[in-house]
N, C-alpha and C positions, 0 to 999 in steps of 0.2 A: 159359227166360229165362237170360241170362248177364249177371251184374253186372260192370260195368266202371267204373273211375274215368276220367272224361274230363277232359282238361286241354289247355292251349294251349302250343305251342312254335312260334315264328316265325309266329304267327297261324293255325296249322293245328291242327285238332282231332285229338288223339291219345288213345289209351286203353291201359290195362293192366287185366288181370283183377284183380278186387278181392282174390283170394287171394294175390297177389304183393305186396300193399301191407302194410307194417307200420304206417305212420302218416303223416300229413301234418302238417308243422310249418311255422311261419312262417319267412320268409326271414331268414337271418343271414349276414353276409359271412364266407366261409371264410378261414382262414389259408392263404396260398399255400404250395405245396410246390415247392422248386426242382427243376429238371430232370425234369419229369414230362410226360405227354401233354398236349397243348394243351387238351383238353376237361375235364381235371381242374382244377376251380377251387381246390381245397385241401381242408382238413378243418375240421370243427366238432366240438364235444363234444355227444354225444347219449347219454342214459341212462348217463352215466359212462364212455363209450367214445368213441374217436375215430372219426368217420364221414367217409369221403371224399365230397365233393360234386362231381357231374358237371354240366357245362353241357350240357344236352340240345340247345340250339340249335347249339353248336359240334360236338357229336357227329353230329347228323343233317344239319345244313345248312351247317356250316363257318363260321357267323357267331358273333360274340361275344354274350355275355349282355347284355340291355338291362334294367337294373334298373327296377322299377316297384313301386307300392304293393301290387299284387295278387300279387306273386311268392310262391311257396311252395317248399318242399322236400318231395318225395315220398320217403319212406324205403321202399326196396324190397329184396326178397330176391334176391340174385344169387349163384349158386354157393355156397350156404350162408353167405354173408356179407351184410352190410347195406351199401347204397349210398344216398346221397342224390341225387336228380335235381332240379336247379333247373328250374322251369317258370314260364311267364309268369303263368298263372292257372289256377285249378281251376274247371271247369264244374260238376262234381258226380258223384255216383254214379248211373249210368243202367242200367236193365234193358233189354237188347236181346233181341229174338226171334231164334231160330236162323236164320230165313230172311233176316235183315238182313245176315248175314255172307257175304262173298264172297271166295274165294281166287283169287289170280291165278296162272295156270299158264303164262303166256306168258313164256318166258325172255328174249325180246327186249326187252320193256318192264319186266320185273320181275326183278331179280337181287339184291335185298337180302333176305337170309335172316332179318333181324330184323323184317321186316314179316310179321306173322302172317296178317292178313286186312284187308279193307276193310269198313267197316260203313256201310250205306246208311241215311241218316236224312233227315228233312224239311229239316233245316238244312244238309245237305251230307254229304260223305263223311268218316268218322272212320277214321283209320289205327290199327289195333290192333297194338301192338308186342309182340314176343316178347323179354322182358327177359333170358331165358337166353342168347340169341344176340346181343343188342345189343352186348356187349363181348367176345364170343368171340374168343380169340386175341390179346387185347391184353396183351402181356407186361408193359408198364409198370404197368398196373392190377393185374395179378396180383402183381407185386413189391411194389407199394404196400400191398396188402391183407396180404401176408405180413409186411411190415415192421410194419404196425399190429398184427398178431396177436402178434408178438414183443414189441412195446411193452406190450400188455395182459398178456402172460405175465410180463414183467419187473415190472410194477406189482403183480401177484399175489405174485411172489416177494419183493418189497420188503415188502409187508404181512406176509407170513409170517415174514420175518426180524425185522421190528419186533416182532411178537407174541412170537416166541421170545425176543428180547432182553429184553422187558419181563417175561416170566415167570421170568427168572433172577435 
């Protein structure tokens, strides 16, 4: 059995392995970031850190986010960093049998390396994403994460300086 979180994006069922998920949080509108990749919605505060939020619809299908009451943000691990993925709705955590997973090896019909496999279910096909390759090679996202890391380090430095000043 393989545990997956199944969710909807552009009305398609998608999944990620549960071990890649840190948390699912309710939707909150991110603060936009100027001059970044189209699929980066902006940032929110999460666990006292700045979390980039990605519009999964825009990344996968080129469409804009359509806000609704069931929207969630899935906080995932990517390249030792955390990212938020906006999704239309969460279906739930599902246990799939190994024989439900099918890999596509036909390069003519399948050239997206971020699709790990297809999961056959009674309600249709679920696309399992590979979060590690979903944003691979995206220079803007790498720069954004490095900038946020610098911001976190500056906040730590400011706290350290404040503590040092108070002790004198």
